[in-house]
N, C-alpha and C positions, 0 to 999 in steps of 0.2 A: 503494499501500500504505499509506503513511504518513497519507494522507488517510482511509482507512478506519479506522486505529485511533483517528482522533479521534471516529468515531460510537460507541466504546465497545461493540463486539459482543462477544457471549458466545463465539461459535464464529467461526473463520476458517477457511475452506477454501482452500488456494492449490493450483492445478492441478499444478505442478511448481516444485520449487528448482532453479534453474539457475546462479545465480551468487551470488557472497559477499553481495552487498548484500541480496538476497530472503531469503538464509539468516539473515544477521543480524537483519534485521526480524522475521521469523518466530520467531527464538530470543527476542527481546526481549518479543515480544507474549506467548509462552509463559511468560516469567518474570514478567509482569504479572498473570498469571491468566487469560489467554485460553486457549480449548481450540483448539490448532492443528493442523489435519490437512494432510497434503501428501503428495506422492510425490517420490521422488528415484531415479532409475535406476542401481540397483547390483544386484550378484548375490548379496549376502548382507548380513546385518544389521551384521556387523563392518566391511565395506566401506563401509556408510552412514556410520559413525562417522568412518572415515578420510577420506572424500570430504567430510564436513562441516568437518574440520580442515583439508583441502586449500583449501577455499574462504574460509578464513580465521576460522572460528569458533573461539574459544579452548575448550580442555577444561574449564575450569570452568563456562563458559556452557552447554556441552552437558550436563554433570552436574547443573545446577541446572533445565534446562528439559526435557530428554527423560523422558518417562514410559514410552513404549511404541516400540518399532521393530519393524516385521513385515516378513519377505521372502517373496516368493511363488514357488512353484514349479508349474510345469503338470506334471501327471501324465499320461502317455498312457493311453488307454483301449483295452484289448484287445478284439479282436472276439469273438463269441461261440465262433467256431471255434478260435481261437488259445490262449484261455485254459484253464487246468487248476487243479484244486483244490489248495490248499495243504495239506501235511501235517497239521500239529496247529494248531489256532486259536491266535492270539497272545492271551495274558491280559495284559489291562490293569487295574490296580488301580482298585477303585471311587472312590476319592478322586480319581483323575485323570479318570476318565470314567464318570460314576454309571450311565447307561443303556447297554443292550447296543448294539454296533454292528451295523449292517445288513449284510447278507450280499451 
């Protein structure tokens, strides 16, 4: 990872952050202007911050390096026989989602 930073890449993709050393190098790379993309197996965005702190990354480093943390949830898809129409459609403001939602 350190050898990679010597090449001065614009974007760095790390498969998964598993230990404190990898986390620290990724955070330092982000602080020096690199776009760092990675995964960290947690159940929520809040847990991601806690896990990084448990790996030894200081809070001030997190606040200066993190731009976005996303958590993914898998949603079950209902079969055509089990699903039913929802009562009233949900209204989402145009500034949140400008185009209509698919049915």
